[in-house]
Structure formats: C-alpha cells, structure tokens
N, C-alpha and C positions, 0 to 999 in steps of 0.2 A: 268596160264600165266597172269601176271599183267603188263599192259602198262601204263607208265606215259605219258600223252598227255599234252604237254605245249601249251597253247592257246596264240597266238600272236594277240588276239583281231580280229579274222577273222570269217566271216560268214560260211566258209567251215569247221570249226572245228567240228561242229555237224555231218556233213557227215562223217568225219574221225571217230568220236566217234562211230557212228552206225556200220561202216564197221569193225572197230577194235573189237567191242563187239561181232560181228557175228563170226569173225575169232578165237578170243581167248576163246569164250564162257564165258567171264567174262568182266564186265564193266571196262573200263579204268579209271584211276585216272586223273581228269582234274585239272590243275592249270594254272592260268594266269601267264604271263611272269614276272610280277612285284609283285606277291602275296607272294613268299617265296624267301629267300636267299639260296645260295648253302648249307650253313650249316644246314638250316632248312629242305631242301629237303632230306638230308641224313637220317633223322629220318623216312622217308617213305620207305616202302619196295616195290620194283617193279623189273621187269625182263628185260624190255627194255624201250626205250623212243622214242616218235615221236614228232618232233618239227613242229608245224603247219605253214601254210601260214600266211600272215599278210600284212597289208597295208603299212608298213614302209620300211626302208632300214636297212640292217644288220650292217652298219657302225655306226648307232646311238644307243647308249646304251638304250635310252628310248623306242626304237622300238623293241629291241631284248632281253632286260632284262637279266634274269638269264640264258638264253639259252647258252650264250658264256661260262660261267663257267661249265655248264653241258657238253658241247662238250669237253672242255679242261680236265675236272677232272673225269668224269664218266668212268667206265669200262664196263658197259653193252652196248649191241647193241643200236645204235641210227640211226633213219631215219629222215632226214630233208626234208620237202616238201615246195617247192616254196621259200618263205622267209627263211624257215629252211635250205634249200639246199644252198642258197646264204650265209647265216650266217655260215654254216659249212665250206664252201669254204674260206670265209673271215677269219675265226678264224685260219685256218691253212695256211694262207699266200697267197691265190689267190686274184686276183683283181676282184671286182664287178663293172661293168660299165653299162652305158645306152645301152639298146638293140637297134639295128639298126632300128627296127620297134616294137612299143609297141604291145603286144599281149593281147587282152582282150576278152576271150571266143572264141579264134580261134583254129581250129583243125589243127594239124601238123602230118606228118608221122615221126616216130622216129625209129632209128636203134640202135642196142646194140651189146655188145661184149660177150654175154653169161655169164656175171658175175652171182654170186649167186642170186642177186636180180631179175634177169630176166630169171631164169630157167623156162622152159615151155612156154615162151612168144615168138611168132614168131619174126623172125629177123626184120620184118617191121610191125609196128602197129601204130594206131592212138591215139593221146592224145589231151586233151584240155589244153590250156595255158592261164594263166592270169598273165602277168608280163611285166614290163617295164625295168627291170634290168636283166643282164646276168652275168655269170661267164666268165671272159676272158680266152681264150684258152691256154695262156702261164701259165701252172700250176706248182706249186712247186713239187718237187720229191715225196713228201708224198701223193699226190693226183693223182688218175688215172681216166681218162674219161671212163665211162661205157655206155653212151648213147648220141645220138646226132641227130640233124635234117639233112635233105639233104643239107642245106646250112652251116652245120658245127657248129651250136649253141649247146653248151653243155646242155644236158638234164638229165645226170646222172653222179654221181661221187662216188668214194669210197676212203677211206683212205687205204694206203698200209699196215699199221701196226695195226690200231685200228678197231674195228667192227662198223665203222660209214659209212653211205652212204647217198646220197641225190638225189632227183629228182626235176627238175625244173617244171615239169608238175603236174597236179592234178590227182593222181591215184584214189581218192575218188569220182571223177565226173562220172556220168553215161555216159558222152560223151567220156571217156577214155576207150579204149579197154584193157582188162586184168588187170585192176586196182586191182581187188580182188586177182588175182594171185600174183601180185607184193607185196601186203601187206602180203599175206600169206607166201611168200618166206621170207620176212623180219622177220616174227614171228618165222620161222624155224631157223633163224640165231642165235637165243638165246640158250644159254646153261643155265640151271637153276642155278642161283647163289644167294648168299646172297647179301645184298646191297653193291655195289661197291667192289666185290671180296670176 
C-alpha cells in the first residue's frame, strides 16, 4: 500500500507520515503542494492520497496548490485532514467560513454516523482541533456529513459518489482518540489499482 501524502507546509505532516507508515508498513510518498503539477503527479504510482493540514485557506491557490486538481481528477481514495478537509468541501461546492470560535489545541467530543471511516469508533469520542475556519452546514447534494460536534460543527464529510472523505480534526494527534483506527479504516477503503484507474 503506497500513500501519497501532500504536505501543505504543516508541522503535523510528520505525525501523519509516521502513523501512515505504521499502518501501511510502507513509507508514504511526500510531496509539497507546490512541488508538482497534476500532470507530473500522474507519473507517480500510489494507492491512495492524504491531504495534510496547513496554515492557509483552501480558497487561495497558493495555500492549497495541486490539491484541488487531485481532488477533482484522481480516482483513488482521498482523505483530507483539517485544511485538506476544508479544501475537499470547497472543491465540491461547499462554503468555508470563519468558525464561531477559533480552536487551537482544544479538545471536543465528536459524534458520527457509522460511515466507513468511523467503523469500530465509539459513537462519542474526543478529538483535538486546530482551526479557525469551518465548512458551512448547508452542503451541496454530493457531500454528506459524517461527523459533528455537540454544537453542530461539521467534523467529517464524505463524497456521495467518489471515494473521498475529510475530517476537520487531527487524527494523527496523540490527543485524538481512535485516530489510528480512523486512518486504518481509510487504508481499507482502497482497492488496489493502477494509477488513476
């Protein structure tokens, strides 16, 4: 299993790298979001993609780089984390807005709908959040909410037709419960494919 890890210049990327390597028993391929074009990425063989957190906003091309093309054009499973989650939502028509309260290292209880990403995870679990933007609740029909906080903030999404999902929280943080399980569930979503089908 080879994961392409797209780094949006975030300090959490190395934590993701270590956890993915442990789950896959193979080191992920790491590229920066401005390192390669979509056409260049197609020469790399991988089985799924994780889009990392990052300090920017998904509406700015310089902050999200090649990630938008990967979301639009790839056919392998994709998981967006934090900025990756927001960018996933924005790419498919959702609005990304300022959060009512910025969350920087705060713990929240999260609930979920038993989607594939959350199999084996209790209905209520704690996560760590680092974000000042959120995905607005009024979603396009191609997106489905899969996880949320007690006050209704979206914490997880999935595409209804493509193998793409996202989480607003940080599954790679030691302060997030069942983060390893969530990333393992994502790895199981993959069916072995050649590059893009």
